[in-house]
MARBA-3410 file (N, C-alpha, C, O; in Angstrom, 1 decimal):
94
33.0,44.1,26.4,32.4,42.8,25.2,31.2,43.8,24.8,31.5,44.7,24.1 ~ 30.0,43.8,25.3,28.9,44.4,24.9,28.5,45.7,24.4,27.5,46.0,23.7 ~ 29.3,46.3,24.8,29.8,47.7,24.9,30.4,48.0,23.2,29.9,48.8,22.4 ~ 31.5,47.1,23.1,32.3,47.1,21.5,31.1,46.0,20.4,30.9,45.9,19.2 ~ 30.8,45.7,21.1,29.5,45.0,19.9,28.6,46.0,19.6,28.3,46.3,18.5
27.9,46.8,20.7,26.8,47.9,20.6,27.9,48.8,19.9,27.8,48.5,18.8 ~ 28.6,49.5,20.0,29.7,50.6,19.1,29.9,50.1,17.9,29.6,50.6,16.8 ~ 30.3,49.1,18.0,30.6,48.2,16.0,29.7,48.2,15.5,29.9,48.6,14.3 ~ 28.7,47.9,15.8,26.7,48.1,15.4,26.1,49.0,14.8,25.4,49.0,13.8 ~ 26.5,50.3,15.9,26.2,51.6,15.9,26.9,51.9,14.2,26.2,52.2,13.3
27.9,51.9,14.1,28.9,52.0,13.2,28.7,51.6,12.0,28.7,52.5,11.0 ~ 28.3,49.9,11.8,27.9,49.8,10.6,26.4,50.0,9.8,26.2,50.0,8.5 ~ 25.2,50.3,11.1,24.4,51.0,10.9,24.0,52.3,10.1,23.3,52.7,9.2 ~ 25.0,52.7,10.9,25.3,54.7,9.8,25.6,54.5,8.9,24.8,55.0,8.1 ~ 27.0,53.9,8.4,27.6,53.4,7.5,26.3,52.9,6.2,26.1,53.6,5.2
25.7,51.9,6.4,24.8,51.6,5.7,23.8,52.7,5.6,23.7,52.9,4.4 ~ 23.1,53.5,6.3,22.2,54.2,6.2,22.8,55.3,5.1,22.3,55.6,4.0 ~ 23.7,55.6,5.6,24.2,57.1,4.7,24.8,56.6,2.9,25.0,57.3,1.9 ~ 24.9,55.2,3.1,25.1,54.7,1.5,23.5,54.3,1.0,23.1,54.1,-0.1 ~ 23.1,54.4,1.8,21.3,54.3,0.9,20.9,55.2,0.5,20.1,55.2,-0.5
21.3,56.5,1.4,20.6,58.1,1.5,21.4,58.3,0.2,20.7,58.6,-0.7 ~ 22.7,58.1,0.0,23.1,58.9,-0.9,23.4,58.5,-2.2,24.2,59.1,-2.8 ~ 22.7,57.4,-2.7,22.0,57.0,-4.0,21.1,57.9,-4.4,20.4,58.3,-3.4 ~ 20.8,58.5,-5.7,19.9,59.0,-6.4,18.6,58.2,-7.2,17.5,58.7,-7.7 ~ 19.1,56.9,-7.1,17.9,56.1,-7.6,16.7,55.5,-6.6,16.8,55.0,-5.5
15.6,55.6,-7.5,14.5,55.3,-6.7,14.2,53.5,-6.3,14.9,52.7,-6.9 ~ 13.5,53.1,-5.7,13.6,51.6,-5.4,13.8,50.6,-6.4,13.5,51.0,-7.5 ~ 14.1,49.5,-6.3,14.2,48.6,-7.7,14.7,49.5,-8.6,13.9,49.7,-9.5 ~ 16.0,50.1,-8.7,16.6,50.7,-10.0,17.9,50.2,-9.2,18.0,49.9,-8.0 ~ 18.8,50.2,-10.1,20.2,50.6,-9.8,21.3,51.2,-10.2,21.3,51.1,-11.5
22.3,51.9,-9.9,22.9,53.2,-10.5,24.3,52.2,-11.0,25.0,51.3,-10.6 ~ 24.1,53.2,-12.1,25.6,52.8,-13.1,26.7,53.4,-12.2,26.6,54.5,-11.7 ~ 27.8,52.6,-12.2,29.0,52.9,-11.6,29.7,54.1,-12.2,29.9,54.4,-13.4 ~ 30.2,54.9,-11.1,30.5,56.1,-12.0,29.8,57.4,-12.3,30.2,58.2,-13.1 ~ 28.9,57.4,-11.8,27.4,57.8,-12.9,26.5,58.3,-11.7,26.9,58.2,-10.6
25.0,59.1,-12.0,24.5,59.3,-11.7,22.9,58.6,-12.6,21.8,59.2,-12.7 ~ 23.4,57.4,-13.0,22.2,57.1,-14.1,21.9,55.9,-13.7,22.7,55.0,-13.5 ~ 20.4,55.6,-13.3,19.7,54.5,-12.6,19.3,53.9,-14.1,19.4,54.4,-15.2 ~ 18.7,52.5,-13.7,18.7,51.4,-14.9,18.0,50.2,-14.0,18.5,49.7,-13.0 ~ 17.0,49.8,-14.6,16.1,48.8,-14.1,15.9,47.9,-15.2,16.0,48.6,-16.2
15.7,46.8,-15.5,15.9,45.7,-16.2,14.4,44.3,-15.4,14.3,43.6,-14.4 ~ 13.6,44.7,-16.4,12.6,43.5,-15.8,11.9,43.2,-16.7,11.9,43.8,-17.8 ~ 11.0,41.7,-16.6,10.9,41.5,-17.8,9.9,40.4,-17.1,10.0,40.2,-15.9 ~ 8.8,39.5,-18.0,7.7,38.4,-17.4,8.0,37.8,-18.6,8.5,38.2,-19.7 ~ 7.5,36.1,-18.1,7.5,34.6,-19.6,5.8,34.2,-19.1,5.6,34.1,-17.9
4.9,34.1,-20.0,3.7,33.2,-19.6,4.0,32.1,-21.1,4.5,32.3,-22.2 ~ 3.4,31.1,-20.4,3.4,30.0,-21.1,1.8,29.0,-20.7,1.6,28.6,-19.5 ~ 1.2,28.8,-21.5,-0.1,28.4,-21.3,0.4,27.2,-22.5,1.2,27.3,-23.3 ~ -0.6,25.5,-22.1,-1.2,24.6,-22.4,-2.7,24.3,-22.4,-3.5,24.4,-21.5 ~ -3.0,24.0,-23.7,-4.6,23.7,-23.3,-4.9,22.5,-24.4,-4.5,22.4,-25.6
-5.6,21.6,-23.6,-5.6,20.0,-23.7,-7.0,20.0,-24.1,-7.9,20.5,-23.4 ~ -7.2,19.7,-24.9,-8.9,19.4,-25.3,-9.1,17.6,-25.6,-8.2,16.9,-26.2 ~ -10.1,17.1,-25.3,-10.6,15.8,-25.5,-12.0,15.7,-25.9,-12.9,16.2,-25.2 ~ -12.3,15.2,-27.0,-13.8,14.7,-27.3,-13.7,13.3,-27.0,-12.6,12.8,-26.8 ~ -15.0,12.7,-26.9,-15.3,11.1,-26.7,-14.6,10.2,-28.5,-14.5,8.9,-28.4
-14.4,10.6,-29.3,-13.0,9.9,-29.8,-11.6,10.4,-30.1,-11.3,11.4,-30.8 ~ -10.6,9.6,-29.5,-9.5,9.8,-29.4,-9.0,10.8,-30.7,-8.0,11.6,-30.6 ~ -9.6,10.6,-31.6,-8.8,11.1,-32.9,-9.1,12.2,-32.8,-8.2,12.8,-33.5 ~ -9.9,13.1,-32.4,-9.8,14.4,-32.2,-9.5,14.7,-31.3,-10.0,15.8,-31.2 ~ -8.8,14.4,-30.1,-7.9,15.2,-29.1,-7.0,16.4,-30.1,-6.7,16.5,-31.3
-6.9,17.4,-28.8,-6.1,18.5,-29.6,-5.1,19.2,-28.1,-5.4,19.1,-26.9 ~ -4.0,19.7,-28.7,-2.8,20.4,-27.7,-2.6,21.2,-28.3,-2.0,21.1,-29.4 ~ -3.3,22.8,-27.5,-2.4,23.9,-27.9,-1.8,24.7,-27.3,-2.5,25.3,-26.4 ~ -0.6,25.1,-27.5,0.3,26.4,-26.4,0.6,27.0,-26.7,1.0,26.8,-27.8 ~ 0.6,28.2,-26.2,1.3,29.3,-26.7,2.2,30.2,-25.4,1.9,30.3,-24.2
2.9,30.6,-25.8,4.3,31.1,-24.9,4.0,33.0,-25.3,3.5,33.3,-26.4 ~ 4.3,33.7,-24.6,4.7,35.2,-24.6,5.6,35.9,-23.7,5.6,35.3,-22.6 ~ 6.3,36.7,-23.6,7.4,37.3,-23.2,8.1,38.7,-23.4,8.4,39.0,-24.5 ~ 8.4,39.6,-22.3,8.7,40.7,-23.0,9.9,40.9,-21.5,10.1,40.4,-20.3 ~ 10.5,41.6,-22.2,11.4,42.8,-21.7,11.0,44.3,-21.5,10.1,44.9,-22.0
12.2,44.5,-20.7,11.7,46.4,-20.5,13.4,46.6,-19.9,13.9,45.9,-19.0 ~ 13.8,47.5,-20.5,14.5,48.2,-19.5,14.5,50.0,-19.4,14.9,50.7,-20.3 ~ 14.2,50.2,-18.6,13.8,51.8,-17.8,15.1,52.3,-17.4,15.6,51.8,-16.4 ~ 15.8,53.4,-18.0,16.8,54.3,-17.8,16.3,55.7,-17.2,15.3,56.2,-17.7 ~ 17.1,56.3,-16.1,16.5,57.6,-15.6,17.9,58.6,-15.1,18.5,58.1,-14.2
18.2,59.6,-15.5,19.3,60.3,-15.2,18.7,61.8,-14.7,17.7,62.3,-15.2 ~ 19.1,62.0,-14.2,19.2,63.8,-13.7,19.6,64.8,-14.3,20.8,65.0,-14.3 ~ 18.7,65.8,-15.2,19.9,66.7,-15.9,19.6,68.0,-15.9,18.4,68.1,-15.7 ~ 20.0,69.2,-16.0,20.1,70.1,-15.8,18.8,71.1,-16.1,18.5,72.2,-15.7 ~ 17.9,70.0,-17.2,16.6,70.6,-17.8,15.9,70.0,-16.5,15.1,70.7,-15.9
16.1,68.7,-15.9,14.9,68.3,-15.5,15.2,66.5,-15.7,16.2,66.0,-16.3 ~ 14.3,65.9,-15.2,14.6,64.2,-15.1,14.7,64.1,-16.4,14.0,64.8,-17.0 ~ 15.6,62.9,-17.0,15.1,62.6,-18.3,15.0,61.1,-17.9,15.5,60.5,-16.9 ~ 13.9,60.5,-19.1,13.2,58.9,-18.7,13.5,58.0,-20.3,13.0,58.3,-21.3 ~ 14.5,56.9,-20.2,14.1,56.1,-21.2,13.8,54.7,-21.2,14.5,53.9,-20.6
12.7,54.4,-22.0,12.1,53.1,-22.0,12.4,52.6,-23.0,12.2,53.3,-24.0 ~ 12.9,51.3,-23.3,12.8,50.3,-23.9,11.9,49.0,-24.2,12.7,48.1,-24.2 ~ 10.9,48.6,-24.4,10.0,47.4,-23.9,10.0,46.7,-25.6,9.8,47.4,-26.6 ~ 10.3,44.8,-25.3,10.1,44.1,-26.2,8.8,43.2,-25.9,8.5,43.0,-24.8 ~ 8.3,42.9,-26.8,7.0,42.2,-26.7,7.5,40.5,-27.7,7.8,40.6,-28.9
7.4,39.6,-27.2,7.6,38.3,-27.9,6.6,37.5,-28.0,6.0,37.4,-27.0 ~ 6.0,36.8,-29.0,5.0,35.7,-29.2,4.8,34.5,-29.8,4.3,34.5,-30.9 ~ 5.0,33.6,-29.3,5.4,31.8,-30.0,3.9,31.3,-29.7,3.3,31.3,-28.7 ~ 3.7,31.1,-30.9,2.3,30.0,-31.0,2.9,28.4,-31.3,2.1,27.4,-31.4
END
């Protein structure tokens, strides 16, 4: 039983290691199906609210801001060397 489990574990590790080594993509990228093109989609969102008050309630203020960014990074190895395309879109709301 232990010998079978050990053999099965070793086979699974060997298969997993070869699958990882075969990928041409850097860490954080996904390989497109049936292609050697690598893609990473990333982004961020930031929101803030500032509440200000004074001694008089009539002059209290609330201000809020939001911003975001989405970025797509595409990489492909060509016969002329590496090709990289980056598209980034920023948005700001007030």
